[in-house]
C-alpha positions in Angstrom: 81.3 104.4 80.2 81.7 103.3 83.8 83.2 105.3 86.6 86.2 103.9 88.3 85.9 101.9 91.5 88.6 102.9 94.0 87.9 99.8 96.2 88.6 97.5 93.3 91.7 99.6 92.4 93.0 99.2 95.9 92.5 95.5 95.8 94.2 95.2 92.4 97.1 97.3 93.7 98.2 94.5 96.0 99.9 92.7 93.1 101.7 96.0 92.2 103.0 96.5 95.7 105.7 93.8 95.3 107.6 96.1 92.9 106.0 99.5 93.1 105.7 99.6 96.9 102.7 99.3 99.3 101.5 102.8 98.7 102.8 103.2 95.2 106.2 104.5 96.3 108.9 102.2 95.0 111.9 101.3 97.1 113.7 100.1 93.9 115.6 102.7 91.9 114.6 101.1 88.6 110.9 100.8 89.4 108.7 103.9 89.0 106.5 105.3 91.7 102.8 105.0 90.8 101.3 107.2 93.6 99.9 110.5 92.2 100.3 109.6 88.6 97.6 110.5 86.2 94.9 107.8 85.9 95.0 108.2 82.1 98.8 107.7 82.0 98.5 104.5 84.1 95.7 103.2 81.9 97.6 104.0 78.7 100.7 102.3 80.0 98.8 99.2 80.9 97.1 99.1 77.5 100.4 99.6 75.7 101.9 96.7 77.7 98.9 94.5 76.9 99.1 95.4 73.1 102.9 94.9 73.1 103.8 98.4 72.0 105.5 98.8 75.4 107.7 96.1 76.8 108.7 94.9 80.2 109.0 91.2 81.1 106.8 91.5 84.2 104.5 94.3 83.2 103.7 92.7 79.9 102.6 89.5 81.6 100.6 91.3 84.3 98.7 93.5 81.8 97.7 90.5 79.7 95.3 89.4 82.5 93.8 92.8 83.1 90.5 94.0 81.7 90.0 97.7 80.6 87.9 98.1 83.8 90.8 96.8 85.9 93.1 99.2 84.3 90.7 102.1 84.8 90.2 101.2 88.5 93.9 100.8 89.2 94.7 104.1 87.5 92.0 105.8 89.5 93.4 104.3 92.8 96.9 105.6 92.2 95.7 108.9 90.9 93.7 109.5 94.1 96.9 109.7 96.1 97.8 113.2 97.3 101.5 114.0 97.2 103.3 117.0 98.5 106.5 118.5 97.1 109.2 120.3 99.0 111.2 122.7 97.0 114.9 122.5 97.9 116.4 125.6 99.6 119.4 126.9 97.8 
């Protein structure tokens, strides 16, 4: 097993930025945020798109060209983001 390479993940994330936002925070209500997600979740989603068990016109095409290492590196990049949460005052 190889360890993930954040620099490679950052480079790969440039193609994701079009829909998912520059820093993994989407501006589109129908496109999910990636920043702070679990690396395993991102990897599994990409594998599922590649296998065809999960479907999205764009993501299915993008995942076809990705290697397992690419998926691991991309997942690690987005998982490395630190997010904060503010609880609403009621």
